[in-house]
GUZA-725822 format. One record per residue: residue in one letter; z, x, y of N, C-alpha, C in turn. Coordinates in steps of 0.02 Angstrom, whole numbers, plus 50000, padded with zeros to 5 digits. Layout:
aZXYZXYZXY ...
//
This chain:
x495504909249172495784913649121496454910749099 x496534910149035497154907349007497664912748996 x498294910949011498844915448999499184914048933 x499684918048917500054917048855500394910248854 x500644908048911500964901448915500484895848896 x499864896348918499364891348901499214891448826 x499244897348797499104898248726499644894848683 x500254894848706500824892248667501074885448690 x500874883248748501174877348780501114870948739 x500544869448711500464863248674500944862848615 x501024868348580501464868348521502194867848542 x502374871148597503064870648622503204863448644 x502724860348677502794853348697502864848748637 x502464850048585502494845948524503184846548492 x503484852548493504164853448466504664849248505 x504604849248571505064845448613505004837948599 x504384835448594504284828348581504524826448511 x504404830648462504644829348394505414829248392 x505734833848429506464833948431506734827548464 x506404825348516506604819148549506524813248502 x505974813148464505864807648417506384807848361 x506574813848339507094814448287507744811148311 x507914812048374508524808948401508474801348400 x507894798748419507794791548420507844788648350 x507514791848302507524789448233508224790148203 x508574795548219509264796348194509714790948223 x509604789048285509994783648316509854777048280 x509234775848262509064769848224509444769648158 x509444775248122509784775648058510534774648066 x510814777748118511534777148130511744770048148 x511284766248176511434759348197511154754048150 x511034755948088510744751248040511184745148028 x511834745648040512284740048028512554736948093 x512274739048150512504736448215512144729948232 x512514724548240512184718148256511784718548321 x511194715448320510744715148377510454721748399 x510544727048360510234733548378509484733048364 x509084735348412508364735248405508104742248390 x507764743048333507484749548314506954751648365 x506974757948384506504760548434506114766348405 x505554767648435505144773348416504734775348477 x504324780448469503904782648524503194784148498 x502714783748542502024785448526501954792948539 x501904796848485501884804148491501324806448537 x500714804048525500144806348565500214804548638 x500474798548653500574796548723501084801148756 x501614803048719502124807448747501844814448759 x501424816848714501094823448723500654823248785 x500254817948791499824817248849500224817048914 x500794813548913501214813148972501514819948989 x501744823448938502044830048950501534835148974 x500924834548949500394839148970500044836849034 x500264831149061499974828249122499224827049114 x499054824149056498364822449041498324814849035 x497854811949069497764804749065497054803049044 x496874796849051496194794949032495664797949077 x495864800249137495394803649181495414811049166 x494854814149162494804821249145494614825249208 x494964830849217494794835249272494194839449251 x493704840049294493104843949279493124850749311 x493634851949349493704858349384494454860149384 x494614866449379495304868749378495694866949441 x495344865549496495674863749559495814856349565 x495574852249517495704845049518496404843649493 x496684838149517497334835949494497264832449426 x497744833649383497774829949320498154823449332 x497914818049303498214811549315498474808749249 x499094806749249499374803549189499494796149205 x499264791749162499364784649171499694781949109 x500304779249116500664776649060501004770149081 x500824764649050501114758149069501854757849054 x502084761249002502784761248984503094767849007 x503454767749062503704773849093504184777649047 x504574774149006505054777548962504714780248899 x504144777548881503804779748821504114776948757 x504624772848764504964770048705504664763348686 x504594762448622504314756248594504834753148548 x504784746748536505224743348488504834742248424 x505154743748368504834742848303504894735448281 x504354732548259504354725648235504564725748161 x505094722248143505334722448073504894718248027 x504834720647965504474716847914504924711247888 x505564712947878506064708147854506634707747905 x506584703347955507114703048005507784700947974 x508324703848000508994702047975509274696248015 x509784693047987510094687348020510504689248081 x510754695448082511184697548138510784700248197 x510104699948194509694702148250509524709548249 x509774713248200509624720348194508924721148165 x508514725448196507824726448172507734732948134 x508274736548120508224742848083508114741348009 x507584744247982507464743947910507564751047885 x508114752147851508334758947834507804762947798 x507454759947750506944763647714506374765947759 x506174761747807505644763547854505884769247899 x506484768647925506754773847970506834780547935 x507074780347873507164786547835506494789947821 x505984785847805505324788647793505024791647857 x505094788047913504844790647977505214797047997 x505864797147986506264803048003506044808947961 x505974807947896505764813347851505074816047870 x504614811647885503944813747905503964817647970 x504364815248017504414818648082504724825648074 x505234826248031505544832748019505044837547988 x504654835047940504134839147908503624841547960 x503414837048003502934838948055503244843848106 x503874843048120504234847748164504214854748133 x504394855148070504394861548035503704864648033 x503194860648023502504863048021502304865848090 x502474862148142502324864548210502694870948226 x503324871348205503724877448215503404883348179 x503194882348117502864887748079502224889948113 x501834885048136501204886648170501344890648234 x501844888548272502024892048334502254899148319 x502664899948267502894906648248502314911148227 x501814908248191501224912148172500824914248233 x500774909848282500404911648343500764917248381 x501424916848384501824922048417501754928648379 x501774928248312501674934148272500994937348283 x500474933248290499804935748304499774939148372 x500104936248422500124939348488500504945948486 x501044946248448501434952448442501014957948409 x500634956048358500194960848324499654963448372 x499384958948413498874960948461499164965648514 x499774964148536500094968448586500234975448558 x500444975648494500594982048462499964985748441 x499394982248442498764985348422498674985848347 x498974981348311498934981448237498334977748213 
//
């Protein structure tokens, strides 16, 4: 039997991962002129799987342990630049701004979805 926490957990986790990614992308933008700075990003789905403790092995029973397997413990990846700069910086401002904007939009969408789910639960509790 699933509880309210199970009902909302995936969306709450997605918000946390999106917020973390926003910080990484904002750092990339802030360091666009820093020599030898390497632009970083994260694999959203891999981070969700790690947070939810889901790996390539699937539990077939509720009493089984969930296994997470991730070769990169930090979950951080380096972005390969299309046009490398002479000073070793791999930040491409237009790419970072686009990724940041998309991530913010997805954050807002997830937040709206989560609020709608909470509103639905509140309506059910009130008997509306």
